[in-house]
N, C-alpha and C positions, 0 to 999 in steps of 0.2 A: 503493500499499500504507498510504498515511499513514494513523494511526490503530489499524493490525492490527501484530500480531506477524510480523516477517519474519524470515527466518532464513539464512541464510549459509554458506559453506563455506569452510574454512580452508586455505589449500593446501600452508601450510607445517606444519600436526601434523596433516594430515587429518583432521577434524573437524566436526562442524556445530556454528554459534553460534548461539545466539536475541540477538536483537538489534533496536530500533528504527530505531538508525541504524549505518551501515556500521563494523564494530568497527574494521579495520585495512586498511592497503592489502592486507595477504596474502587476504584473500576476495573472492570470487565471489558475486556474487547481487544482490537480496535474492530469494526463493523462498517459496511461499503457505504450502509445508509442509517439515518437517524431511525428509522420501525427498524432496522433487526436491531438496533441498539435495545428500542425501547420493548421488545418483543423476547429479548435473552434471559429474563430470569425468568420466565415461564419456561423456554426451551433448554433452561439448565435444570431447572425441577424436574421435567420428565426425563431426560438425559439420567440424573441420580435415581430416580424412581426405577427408571429401567436399568439401572447399576445395581441396586440394592437386589430387585429379583431375578440377577442374574448368578449366576454359579461362583464368577469372580467375588461375589464380597463374601461367601464363606467365610473364609478365613476372618472377615472382619466383627464378625457377627457370632462367633467363637470365641478371642478375646473381649469383645463385650460382657458375652454371658461370664467370662472367666474373672471379668475386674468387677463382677457383680453390680455394671452397669444397666437400670431397668428400663434405657431408652426403647420403643418399638420403632425397629430401621426396617421395619416392612410393611 
């Protein structure tokens, strides 16, 4: 994306930011459009849920159970 405008989603204040460089640690991106940046939290949640449902997350669930963490990861 060098040479073009990029968009970032700020997780702290839940806004889209235009920037040529990453504005802060609280941002995710870059995205090609403001719309992609605005939709990114929902997309990330969808990916996280899919990962939790996959076999890849099993070792992490086992570690959480061993540590007594009662968080529902599924």
